[in-house]
C-alpha positions in Angstrom: 120.2 78.1 93.6 120.2 81.2 91.9 123.5 83.2 91.3 122.0 86.2 93.1 121.3 84.0 96.3 125.1 83.9 96.9 125.5 87.6 96.9 122.2 88.1 98.9 123.6 85.8 101.6 126.8 87.7 101.9 124.8 91.0 102.2 122.7 89.5 105.0 125.9 88.5 106.8 127.1 92.0 106.7 123.9 93.3 107.8 124.0 91.2 110.8 127.3 92.8 111.8 125.8 96.1 111.2 123.1 95.3 113.8 125.9 94.0 116.1 127.7 97.3 115.8 124.4 99.1 117.0 124.6 97.1 120.2 127.7 99.0 121.1 127.4 102.3 119.3 124.0 104.3 119.7 123.5 105.1 116.0 121.8 108.6 116.1 122.2 112.1 114.7 120.6 113.9 117.7 120.8 114.1 121.5 118.3 115.1 124.0 119.6 117.7 126.7 117.8 119.2 129.6 117.9 122.8 129.6 116.1 124.6 132.5 113.9 121.7 132.9 112.9 121.4 129.3 114.1 118.5 127.0 115.7 120.0 123.9 116.8 118.0 120.8 120.2 119.0 119.4 122.1 117.8 116.3 124.8 115.2 117.1 127.1 113.6 114.5 129.7 112.2 116.8 127.7 108.9 116.8 127.6 108.3 113.0 131.2 109.6 112.7 132.5 107.0 115.1 135.3 105.1 113.5 137.3 102.0 114.3 139.6 99.5 112.6 136.6 97.0 112.7 134.2 99.5 111.2 136.7 100.2 108.5 137.1 96.4 107.7 133.2 96.2 107.5 133.3 99.2 105.0 136.0 97.5 102.9 134.2 94.1 102.9 130.9 95.9 101.9 132.6 97.7 99.1 134.2 94.6 97.8 130.8 93.1 97.6 129.5 96.3 95.6 132.3 95.7 93.2 131.3 92.0 92.8 127.6 92.5 92.4 128.0 95.7 90.0 130.3 93.6 87.8 127.7 90.5 87.8 124.9 93.1 86.8 127.4 94.5 84.1 128.3 91.2 82.6 124.6 89.9 82.7 123.2 93.0 81.0 125.3 93.7 77.9 128.6 95.2 79.3 130.9 95.9 76.4 134.0 94.3 78.2 134.2 90.5 78.8 134.4 88.8 82.0 138.1 88.4 83.0 139.0 91.8 81.4 141.2 93.4 84.0 140.3 97.0 82.8 136.6 96.6 84.0 136.0 99.2 86.7 133.1 98.7 89.0 132.2 102.5 89.0 133.2 103.9 85.7 132.1 100.8 83.7 129.7 98.8 85.8 127.8 101.5 87.8 127.5 103.7 84.9 125.9 101.0 82.7 123.7 100.1 85.7 122.5 103.7 86.0 121.7 103.8 82.3 119.6 100.7 82.6 117.7 101.6 85.7 118.3 105.2 86.7 119.8 104.2 89.9 120.9 107.8 90.7 117.2 108.5 91.5 116.4 105.6 93.6 116.0 105.9 97.4 116.8 103.5 100.2 114.9 104.1 103.5 116.6 103.2 106.8 113.8 101.5 108.6 115.8 99.7 111.5 114.3 100.6 114.8 117.7 100.3 116.5 119.0 103.1 114.2 117.8 106.4 115.7 118.2 108.6 112.8 116.0 111.7 112.5 117.5 113.8 109.8 116.1 113.0 106.3 119.6 112.9 104.6 120.4 110.1 107.1 117.0 108.3 106.8 116.4 108.5 103.1 119.5 107.7 101.2 120.3 107.8 97.5 123.5 105.8 97.7 124.2 105.5 94.0 123.3 109.0 93.0 126.8 109.8 92.0 128.5 106.5 92.4 129.4 106.0 88.7 131.5 109.3 89.1 133.1 108.3 92.4 131.4 111.3 94.2 129.7 109.5 96.9 130.8 109.6 100.6 131.1 106.0 101.0 133.1 105.6 97.8 135.6 108.2 98.8 135.8 106.6 102.5 136.5 103.2 100.8 139.2 104.3 98.6 140.8 106.3 101.5 140.7 103.5 104.0 141.8 101.0 101.4 144.8 102.8 100.1 146.1 104.6 103.3 144.3 103.2 106.3 146.7 104.9 108.8 146.0 108.4 107.5 142.3 107.8 106.8 141.0 105.5 109.5 138.6 108.2 110.7 136.7 107.8 107.3 136.0 104.1 108.2 132.9 105.4 110.2 129.4 104.4 110.9 128.0 106.8 108.3 130.2 105.5 105.5 129.5 102.1 106.5 125.6 102.6 106.5 125.7 104.4 103.1 127.9 101.7 101.5 125.5 98.9 102.8 122.6 100.8 101.4 124.3 100.8 98.1 125.0 97.1 98.3 121.3 96.5 99.4 120.1 98.4 96.3 122.4 96.6 93.9 121.1 93.3 95.3 117.5 94.4 94.8 118.3 94.9 91.1 120.3 91.6 91.0 117.5 89.6 92.5 115.1 91.2 90.1 112.0 90.0 92.0 108.5 90.3 90.6 105.0 89.6 92.0 101.4 89.5 91.0 99.2 91.2 93.6 95.7 92.5 94.0 95.7 96.3 93.6 94.7 96.9 97.1 97.7 94.8 98.4 100.5 96.4 96.3 101.2 99.2 98.9 100.7 96.7 101.7 103.5 94.5 100.6 106.8 94.5 102.6 109.4 96.2 100.5 112.4 95.5 102.8 112.9 92.4 100.6 114.0 90.6 103.8 116.4 93.3 105.2 116.2 94.3 108.7 117.9 97.7 108.0 116.5 98.9 104.7 113.5 99.1 102.4 112.7 100.6 99.2 109.5 102.6 98.5 106.5 100.9 96.8 105.8 101.7 93.2 103.8 104.9 92.4 100.4 103.8 91.1 98.3 107.0 90.6 95.3 106.7 88.3 96.6 103.4 86.8 93.2 102.9 85.2 94.1 105.9 82.9 96.0 104.0 80.2 97.8 101.4 82.5 101.0 103.3 82.2 103.9 102.5 84.6 105.3 105.5 86.5 109.0 106.0 87.1 109.8 107.2 90.7 112.3 106.8 93.4 111.3 103.1 93.8 113.1 100.5 91.8 109.6 99.0 91.1 106.8 99.9 88.8 103.3 98.4 88.6 100.6 97.8 86.0 97.4 95.8 85.6 97.6 92.5 84.0 96.5 92.9 80.4 93.1 91.1 80.9 92.3 93.1 84.0 92.9 96.4 82.3 90.9 95.4 79.2 88.0 94.6 81.6 88.3 97.9 83.4 88.6 99.8 80.1 85.6 98.0 78.6 83.3 98.9 81.5 84.6 102.5 81.6 84.1 102.8 77.9 80.5 101.5 78.0 79.6 103.8 81.1 81.2 106.8 79.3 79.3 106.1 76.0 76.1 105.8 77.9 76.6 109.1 79.8 77.8 110.9 76.5 74.6 109.7 74.7 72.5 111.0 77.5 74.3 114.3 77.8 74.5 115.2 74.1 70.8 114.1 73.8 69.7 117.0 76.0 67.9 119.9 74.3 70.3 122.5 75.8 72.7 121.9 73.0 70.2 123.4 70.5 70.0 126.5 72.7 72.2 129.5 71.7 72.0 130.9 75.1 73.4 127.5 76.7 76.0 127.3 74.0 77.3 131.0 74.9 77.2 129.8 78.6 79.2 126.6 78.1 81.7 128.6 76.0 82.1 131.0 78.9 82.6 128.1 81.3 85.3 126.6 79.2 87.2 129.9 78.9 86.9 130.5 82.7 88.3 127.0 83.3 91.5 128.2 81.6 92.5 124.7 80.3 90.8 122.8 83.3 88.2 120.3 82.9 84.5 121.2 82.4 81.9 118.6 83.0 79.1 119.1 80.5 76.6 117.4 82.5 77.2 119.3 85.6 77.0 122.6 83.7 73.7 121.5 82.1 72.2 120.8 85.6 73.5 124.1 86.8 72.1 126.0 83.9 68.8 124.4 84.3 68.6 125.3 88.0 69.4 128.9 87.1 66.7 128.9 84.7 64.2 127.6 87.3 65.4 130.2 89.6 66.2 133.4 87.7 67.8 136.5 89.2 64.7 138.4 88.2 62.7 136.9 91.0 62.6 138.5 94.5 64.9 136.9 96.9 62.2 135.2 99.0 60.7 133.5 95.8 64.2 132.3 94.7 64.9 131.0 98.1 61.5 129.0 98.2 62.0 127.6 94.8 65.6 126.5 95.8 64.5 124.8 99.0 61.6 123.0 97.3 63.5 122.0 94.3 64.4 118.2 93.5 68.1 119.5 93.2 68.1 120.9 96.8 66.7 117.6 98.1 68.8 115.5 96.1 71.0 112.7 97.9 74.4 114.2 97.1 73.5 117.8 98.2 71.9 116.5 101.4 74.7 114.2 102.3 77.3 117.0 101.8 77.9 120.2 103.7 75.4 122.9 102.6 73.8 126.1 104.0 70.9 125.8 106.3 67.8 127.5 105.1 68.2 130.3 107.6 71.7 130.9 106.5 70.7 131.6 102.8 70.8 135.3 102.2 70.4 137.6 99.4 74.2 137.8 99.1 75.0 134.1 99.0 71.9 132.5 97.4 73.5 132.6 93.8 76.5 130.7 95.0 74.3 128.2 96.7 72.3 127.8 93.5 75.4 127.0 91.5 76.8 124.6 94.0 73.4 122.7 94.2 73.2 122.6 90.5 76.6 121.0 90.1 75.8 118.4 92.8 72.6 117.6 90.8 74.8 117.2 87.8 76.9 114.7 89.8 73.7 112.9 90.7 72.6 112.6 87.0 76.0 111.4 86.1 75.9 108.7 88.8 72.7 107.3 87.2 74.5 106.5 84.0 78.1 106.2 85.1 77.8 103.7 88.0 81.6 103.3 88.4 81.3 99.4 88.3 84.9 99.3 87.2 86.1 101.0 90.3 86.1 98.0 92.8 88.2 96.0 90.3 90.6 98.9 89.6 91.1 99.8 93.3 90.5 96.5 95.0 90.5 93.2 93.4 92.3 93.9 90.0 95.4 91.7 89.6 98.6 93.7 89.0 102.2 92.9 88.2 104.9 94.6 90.2 108.4 94.4 88.7 111.7 96.3 88.0 111.7 97.7 84.6 114.9 98.0 82.5 115.5 100.4 79.7 116.3 99.1 76.1 119.5 100.9 75.4 119.8 99.6 71.9 116.3 100.8 71.1 117.1 104.3 72.5 120.4 104.4 70.4 118.4 103.5 67.3 115.8 106.2 68.2 118.5 108.8 68.7 120.1 107.8 65.4 116.8 108.1 63.6 116.3 111.6 65.0 119.7 112.6 64.1 119.1 111.4 60.5 115.8 113.1 60.3 117.4 116.3 61.3 120.0 116.0 58.8 117.6 115.6 56.0 
């Protein structure tokens, strides 16, 4: 049995009691009222502000577990004070270190329980550790108040404080359990990120354009994802081969020796204003404009366009384009440019078959895990920067 299993079991027991509470208190932040025969939703905070000695007890028990888990994470991850030191504070020491290691202030917990009818984003998407290391969270203030003067502050032992505290405990347990998986790329977002909770979940990791460098992306999820090294190498090798083939074809075209084309491509780059210019698309567009110069009469230009290989190309025909009768003297130039670009796409597809894409988007194996910052390395880097600045 892992040490984290003990704390997870305690969390699940508290969660069961939270579910039990929802049997007797309809947990919602809005009510539906009938006004002149029309159902109207109105804000309602009385339900989540419902308090009782029992809910206050649940809040305290939850926060005791927050203290316990945060201290275990502190001791297991290089906390300066030793286990048994009575001066260790769960917030100022433990949660502060935890935030440095995992940026927990930015991590979201989603309330996904169908029996909690919460509609407002601030109640459905929680960041329970955002200011926890500074004792600024609502649940922390409620915990301290109820613990030290229950008679005066019983009203703070309410459903809202309990849910937020339980979300904080859930998130700490996610870090303490430190689960990791190997999944196919297509399955990463499909995975259940509730981690076995009936109340909460975290977001899946962000995985935008992972094939561009295989770099992990920090987000409001505790998790990141990257391809396994051998998979990324396979993707990168195929992409490089395809790019080299395309580049060899593109720069072997005679237009690169044409001063008029060089001026044309320079103008295209300037108009892009830092955006990407696809050379093969521009070559195709340039060629089509050469075939159908503006000096020709409109009807001749239209005939040449409709009879061209570019107009009848697969990509142009499969995408939205003007019908022959819709082409006018005013819009023909725009249509020529569009068709030229689409022909460039078709030329590109002949050399860049994107054979890496099924691996990258579907079958490629990925590692999903919780990253941890190396504070010592960061301190050394900061020291080196300060030293270099002083020289």
